[in-house]
C-alpha positions as CSV (number, residue, x, y, z in Angstrom):
1,M,114.2,81.8,133.6
2,P,114.1,82.7,130.1
3,S,112.2,85.9,130.3
4,K,114.4,89.2,130.0
5,F,112.1,91.9,130.4
6,I,108.0,91.7,130.1
7,W,105.1,94.1,130.5
8,D,103.5,95.3,133.2
9,N,106.9,94.8,135.4
10,V,106.5,91.1,135.5
11,P,109.9,89.7,135.5
12,G,109.0,86.6,133.8
13,I,105.8,84.8,132.1
14,A,104.9,81.5,134.1
15,L,103.7,79.7,130.8
16,F,107.6,79.7,129.4
17,D,108.9,78.3,132.6
18,I,106.1,75.5,132.8
19,L,106.8,74.5,129.2
20,G,110.6,74.6,130.0
21,L,111.8,76.9,127.0
22,P,115.3,77.0,127.0
23,S,117.1,79.6,128.6
24,K,119.3,80.6,125.4
25,H,116.1,82.3,123.6
26,L,115.5,85.9,124.6
27,V,111.7,86.4,125.6
28,Y,110.8,90.1,125.8
29,S,107.9,92.3,125.4
30,C,106.6,96.1,124.4
31,F,105.4,96.9,128.0
32,N,107.7,99.1,130.4
33,Y,110.8,98.6,128.6
34,N,113.8,99.4,130.2
35,P,116.8,100.1,128.3
36,G,119.1,98.9,131.5
37,A,117.4,95.7,131.8
38,P,119.4,92.5,131.2
39,G,119.0,91.5,127.6
40,A,117.3,95.1,126.8
41,N,119.3,95.2,123.5
42,L,118.3,92.3,122.2
43,D,121.8,90.6,121.9
44,L,121.9,86.9,122.0
45,E,124.0,85.4,124.6
46,P,127.4,84.4,122.9
47,G,127.7,81.2,121.7
48,S,124.1,80.3,121.5
49,Q,123.4,78.3,118.6
50,Q,120.2,78.5,117.0
51,A,118.7,81.2,119.8
52,K,115.9,83.0,118.7
53,R,114.5,86.6,119.6
54,I,111.3,85.8,120.7
55,Y,108.2,88.6,121.3
56,Y,105.5,88.3,123.3
57,T,102.6,90.1,123.3
58,G,99.4,90.8,125.2
59,E,98.8,94.3,123.9
60,R,97.8,96.1,120.9
61,F,101.4,96.1,119.3
62,L,100.8,92.7,117.6
63,D,104.4,92.5,116.1
64,D,108.1,93.8,116.8
65,V,110.2,94.1,113.9
66,N,113.4,92.5,115.6
67,A,111.9,89.0,116.4
68,D,112.3,85.9,115.3
69,I,109.6,84.3,116.5
70,V,106.2,86.4,118.0
71,I,103.7,84.9,120.4
72,G,100.3,86.4,120.6
73,F,97.4,87.4,118.6
74,L,98.7,87.6,115.2
75,P,97.9,84.4,112.9
76,G,100.4,83.3,110.3
77,P,100.3,83.7,106.5
78,E,98.4,80.5,106.1
79,V,95.4,82.4,107.8
80,I,95.8,85.9,107.0
81,Q,93.7,86.7,103.6
82,D,92.5,90.2,104.7
83,K,95.2,92.7,103.2
84,A,93.1,95.9,104.0
85,Y,93.4,95.2,108.2
86,P,96.4,97.0,109.2
87,V,98.3,95.7,112.6
88,Q,100.2,98.1,115.2
89,V,103.8,97.4,115.2
90,I,106.5,98.1,117.3
91,N,110.2,98.5,117.5
92,V,111.1,98.1,121.5
93,L,114.6,99.3,120.9
94,Q,112.8,102.8,119.9
95,G,110.9,102.4,123.5
96,Y,107.2,101.9,123.8
97,T,106.1,105.4,122.5
98,N,108.0,104.8,119.2
99,T,105.3,105.4,116.5
100,A,107.5,105.4,113.5
101,Q,106.3,101.9,112.3
102,S,103.1,101.7,113.9
103,I,100.8,100.9,111.5
104,I,101.5,98.4,108.8
105,P,99.2,95.9,106.5
106,A,99.2,92.4,108.2
107,S,100.1,91.0,104.9
108,S,103.5,92.9,104.6
109,I,104.5,91.6,107.9
110,V,103.7,88.0,108.0
111,T,106.7,86.4,106.1
112,T,107.7,82.8,105.7
113,N,110.9,83.3,107.4
114,R,109.3,84.4,110.7
115,Q,107.1,82.3,113.3
116,F,103.7,83.3,114.3
117,I,102.3,81.2,117.2
118,V,98.9,82.3,118.4
119,I,98.8,82.3,122.1
120,R,96.1,85.0,123.1
121,D,96.8,86.3,126.5
122,Q,93.6,85.2,128.0
123,E,94.7,81.7,126.9
124,R,98.1,81.9,128.7
125,G,96.2,83.3,131.9
126,M,93.9,80.4,131.5
127,L,96.7,77.4,131.2
128,E,98.7,79.1,134.0
129,Y,95.6,78.9,136.2
130,L,94.7,75.4,135.4
131,Y,98.3,74.0,135.8
132,G,98.1,75.6,139.2
133,Q,95.2,73.8,140.0
134,G,96.7,70.7,138.3
135,R,93.9,70.4,135.7
136,W,96.4,70.7,133.0
137,K,100.0,70.1,132.2
138,P,102.5,70.7,129.4
139,G,101.6,68.3,126.3
140,Q,98.0,67.8,127.1
141,A,95.6,68.6,124.8
142,S,93.5,72.3,125.4
143,S,89.9,72.0,126.3
144,I,89.7,75.7,127.4
145,Y,87.0,76.5,124.6
146,A,85.4,73.1,125.1
147,D,84.8,73.8,128.8
148,L,83.8,77.5,127.9
149,A,80.9,76.3,125.5
150,L,80.0,73.7,128.2
151,S,79.7,76.4,131.0
152,W,77.7,78.9,128.9
153,S,75.0,76.4,127.9
154,S,74.5,75.5,131.9
155,V,74.1,79.2,132.6
156,K,70.7,79.9,134.9
157,A,70.0,83.2,133.7
158,G,67.1,83.6,136.0
159,L,69.5,84.1,139.1
160,K,71.1,87.3,137.9
161,T,70.6,89.8,140.7
162,R,72.6,92.7,139.0
163,F,72.0,94.7,135.7
164,C,75.6,95.6,134.1
165,C,79.1,96.0,135.2
166,F,82.6,97.9,133.6
167,I,86.2,97.2,135.0
168,V,88.5,99.2,133.4
169,S,91.8,101.0,134.5
170,N,92.6,102.7,131.3
171,P,90.7,106.0,130.6
172,G,91.9,106.4,127.1
173,C,89.3,104.8,124.8
174,W,86.3,107.6,124.1
175,Q,84.3,104.6,122.6
176,R,84.3,102.9,125.9
177,N,83.8,105.9,128.0
178,N,80.9,107.4,126.1
179,F,78.9,104.1,126.1
180,F,79.3,103.8,129.7
181,D,78.3,107.0,130.2
182,I,75.0,106.8,127.7
183,L,74.2,103.2,129.4
184,S,74.3,104.9,132.7
185,R,71.3,107.1,132.0
186,Y,69.1,104.0,131.4
187,K,70.2,102.2,134.4
188,R,73.1,102.3,136.9
189,V,76.5,100.4,135.7
190,D,78.6,99.3,138.3
191,S,82.0,100.5,137.7
192,L,84.5,97.7,139.4
193,G,87.6,99.1,138.2
194,K,89.9,102.0,139.0
195,Y,88.0,104.4,136.4
196,K,84.9,105.8,137.6
197,R,84.7,103.6,140.0
198,Q,81.3,103.0,141.8
199,L,80.5,99.9,143.8
200,P,77.3,98.4,145.1
201,A,76.6,99.1,148.9
202,D,76.9,95.3,149.2
203,I,80.2,94.8,147.6
204,I,83.3,96.3,149.8
205,T,86.0,95.0,147.4
206,V,86.7,93.6,144.0
207,P,88.7,90.3,143.9
208,D,91.4,90.4,141.9
209,R,92.0,88.7,138.6
210,G,94.3,85.9,140.0
211,D,91.5,84.7,142.3
212,Q,89.3,83.5,139.4
213,D,87.0,81.7,141.2
214,A,86.0,84.5,143.6
215,Y,86.3,87.1,140.3
216,F,83.9,85.2,138.2
217,Q,81.5,84.3,141.0
218,L,81.2,88.1,141.3
219,L,80.8,88.9,137.6
220,A,78.6,85.9,137.5
221,Q,75.8,88.2,139.2
222,Y,75.3,90.3,136.3
223,K,73.2,90.0,133.3
224,F,75.6,91.8,131.0
225,M,79.1,93.3,131.2
226,I,81.0,96.1,129.1
227,T,83.8,94.6,127.5
228,F,85.2,97.0,125.0
229,E,88.9,96.8,124.2
230,N,91.3,99.4,124.5
231,N,91.7,99.7,120.6
232,S,89.9,98.1,117.8
233,L,92.3,96.2,115.7
234,A,91.7,93.2,113.4
235,W,93.0,89.8,115.7
236,Y,93.2,91.7,118.9
237,N,90.5,90.2,121.0
238,T,91.5,90.3,124.9
239,E,90.6,88.7,128.2
240,K,87.5,91.0,128.1
241,I,85.1,89.3,126.3
242,F,86.6,86.0,127.4
243,N,86.1,86.7,131.0
244,A,82.8,87.9,130.6
245,F,81.8,84.7,128.9
246,Q,83.5,82.4,131.6
247,A,81.7,84.2,134.0
248,G,78.5,83.5,132.3
249,T,77.7,87.1,131.8
250,V,76.5,88.6,128.4
251,P,79.4,90.8,126.6
252,I,78.6,94.0,125.0
253,Y,81.8,94.1,122.8
254,W,83.5,96.5,120.4
255,G,86.9,96.2,119.3
256,D,88.1,93.3,116.9
257,P,86.3,93.7,113.8
258,L,86.8,89.7,113.0
259,I,85.6,88.8,116.4
260,D,82.8,86.8,114.5
261,R,85.4,84.5,113.3
262,V,86.1,83.3,116.9
263,Y,82.9,83.8,119.2
264,N,79.1,83.7,117.9
265,P,77.7,87.0,117.6
266,A,74.1,85.8,118.7
267,S,75.4,84.9,122.0
268,F,76.5,88.7,123.1
269,I,76.0,92.3,122.1
270,W,78.1,93.4,119.4
271,V,78.8,97.1,118.9
272,K,80.4,97.1,115.5
273,T,83.3,99.9,114.9
274,H,82.7,103.0,112.9
275,D,85.4,105.8,111.8
276,D,82.5,107.9,111.4
277,M,81.7,109.7,115.2
278,K,78.1,110.0,114.2
279,A,77.7,106.8,112.8
280,Q,79.7,105.2,115.9
281,F,76.9,106.8,118.3
282,E,74.3,105.4,116.3
283,E,75.7,102.2,116.6
284,F,75.9,102.7,120.7
285,R,71.8,103.9,120.5
286,L,71.0,100.5,118.6
287,A,73.0,98.3,121.0
288,I,71.2,100.2,124.1
289,E,68.1,99.5,122.6
290,R,68.9,95.8,122.4
291,I,70.0,95.9,126.1
292,K,66.9,97.4,126.8
293,E,64.9,94.8,125.3
294,L,66.8,91.7,126.7
295,D,66.8,93.6,130.2
296,A,62.9,93.9,130.0
297,D,62.4,90.4,128.6
298,P,63.8,87.3,130.8
299,V,62.7,84.8,128.0
300,K,64.8,86.5,125.1
301,Y,67.5,87.0,127.7
302,A,67.7,83.2,128.6
303,K,68.0,82.6,124.6
304,L,71.2,83.8,124.5
305,F,72.7,80.9,126.6
306,Q,71.0,78.3,124.1
307,E,73.2,80.1,121.5
308,P,76.8,78.2,121.0
309,V,79.3,80.7,122.4
310,M,82.0,79.5,120.0
311,L,81.9,79.1,116.3
312,D,84.5,76.3,116.7
313,A,85.4,75.5,120.3
314,G,87.2,72.3,118.8
315,A,89.0,74.1,116.1
316,E,90.2,76.8,118.9
317,D,91.5,74.1,121.2
318,A,93.3,72.6,118.5
319,R,95.1,75.3,117.5
320,L,96.0,76.1,121.1
321,T,97.3,72.8,121.5
322,T,99.4,73.0,118.8
323,S,100.9,76.4,119.3
324,I,102.0,75.3,123.1
325,S,103.6,72.2,121.5
326,S,105.5,74.2,119.2
327,L,107.1,76.0,122.3
328,I,107.6,72.7,124.0
329,N,109.6,71.4,120.8
330,L,111.5,74.8,120.6
331,V,115.0,73.8,121.2
């Protein structure tokens, strides 16, 4: 197994084993860094020719300063044109809480002598799921986003029986917490996660995300889902909005300021980020007025599913296929 230490105490990432990533490479991540773990000093095995340090992130630290190859959300220099957008960077050798190199302009770290491979964490999870179902294998082109676009357009909006849900464990995002509280004044929002947990009487347990079929069947019952990220950072869009779309539930999204380069904003409620607190709460108010309008008008609500969910599903699938190929061909 090539993975030496990985986030959330997972001993390895299944996708890398599925792809047959050579064991001479060191795969690591930022979460739960353990200085005593094998490979934790980032030293490569003696005699390993052309071995690479491969940093995998599913979190807000989009880069590690020690890496030769970065797998995650951050695109390469051919894409990054936005010099004003900062990204969060970590030096895992100094521990997860290190902030000495936390905020750096993306244009200053995306250099030609390092390789950036875009595989968003939700894509990794979906590929692992499809592989387990026998519906995808290495070398086969991705159809994740084409399938998403197709399933979105076939949602039966009139079958929704619940208003809005919220699945959160991390209580650290004040924007998300306040939005939940404000929207709850209009109608009850079911909190299905650990934070502010309140389940409807007819829901005894919430399926684990690993049980995707049952998980999405539950989410599909809701008209809306609060899908705020933990942080607002360019290019950092996670499974939160993806899962809502996958379930056919309208996302209420805050986070990546570039989200409209991936998903069509006409298909979801976009709560834009503001540095000024007063402006942010005004943004909340406008979003909630839009939610109320859609909640009260079944025709307007149904029109969301007539909008294409992706700006370019084919381009996203092609990018993912290329990313996977780059790992398969890594010697």
